[in-house]
C-alpha positions in Angstrom: -180.8 -34.6 64.6 -178.4 -35.9 62.7 -176.7 -39.1 63.8 -173.9 -39.1 61.7 -170.6 -38.5 63.3 -168.9 -35.1 62.7 -166.1 -34.6 60.0 -163.4 -33.9 62.1 -164.1 -37.2 64.2 -163.0 -40.3 62.9 -166.5 -43.1 63.5 -165.5 -45.5 66.2 -164.7 -48.9 64.6 -167.6 -51.8 66.0 -166.5 -53.8 69.3 -165.0 -57.0 68.2 -166.6 -60.0 69.9 -164.8 -61.6 72.8 -163.3 -64.9 71.7 -165.5 -68.2 73.3 -163.6 -69.7 76.4 -163.6 -73.3 74.8 -162.3 -72.2 71.4 -158.6 -73.1 71.1 -156.8 -69.8 71.2 -155.0 -68.7 67.6 -151.6 -69.5 67.6 -149.1 -66.1 66.9 -147.5 -66.2 63.2 -144.4 -68.5 63.2 -141.5 -66.3 62.8 -139.3 -68.1 60.5 -135.8 -66.5 59.3 -136.7 -66.6 55.5 -139.4 -64.4 56.5 -137.2 -61.7 58.6 -134.9 -61.5 55.9 -135.2 -58.7 53.2 -136.2 -59.2 49.8 -133.4 -59.9 47.7 -131.4 -56.9 46.4 -127.7 -57.1 44.8 -125.0 -56.9 47.5 -123.6 -52.9 47.7 -119.8 -53.1 46.7 -117.1 -50.8 47.9 -116.1 -48.1 45.5 -112.7 -48.5 46.0 -111.9 -52.2 46.0 -115.1 -53.6 45.1 -115.6 -56.1 48.4 -118.9 -56.6 49.3 -120.2 -54.0 52.1 -121.9 -55.3 55.1 -121.9 -52.5 57.7 -124.4 -49.5 58.0 -122.0 -47.0 57.4 -120.0 -48.4 54.9 -123.0 -49.1 52.7 -124.2 -45.4 53.3 -120.6 -44.2 52.2 -119.9 -46.7 49.8 -116.5 -47.6 50.9 -115.4 -50.5 53.2 -113.6 -49.3 56.4 -109.6 -50.1 55.1 -110.8 -48.0 52.5 -112.0 -45.0 54.2 -109.2 -45.5 56.3 -107.1 -44.7 53.3 -108.5 -42.2 52.0 -109.6 -40.3 55.4 -106.8 -40.9 57.7 -107.1 -40.3 61.1 -105.6 -37.0 62.7 -102.2 -36.8 64.1 -102.0 -36.6 67.9 -101.1 -33.3 68.9 -98.0 -33.1 70.9 -97.5 -31.3 73.8 -95.0 -28.7 74.1 -91.8 -29.5 75.5 -90.9 -26.6 77.4 -93.0 -23.8 78.1 -93.0 -20.2 76.3 -91.1 -17.5 78.0 -92.9 -14.2 77.8 -92.4 -11.2 79.3 -95.3 -9.8 82.1 -97.0 -6.8 80.5 -96.6 -4.8 84.1 
C-alpha cells in the first residue's frame, strides 16, 4: 500500500537529536528593556484636553480620567426615606 499520510492527518516532524553531554547549553535570549518595548507609535492624546493617555481604558475611550469624570459624572447617591409612608391596609 501507499506509505504517505492521509490528507486529514499532519505529518509527524522528525525527532530532534539530543544535545551532546560535553556541549555547552545554549543560553536563553537576553531580555532587554528595549526588546520588550512596542514599536514606536505616536502617543494617544485626550480628545478634550490633549494630554497623553497612559491607561488602557483611557486609550480605549480617548479621554483622560479627569475629562471622563467631567463628561460622565458619577450617579448621585440615593438618599433613604426620612419617614415611612403611611399606607392603609387592604383588608
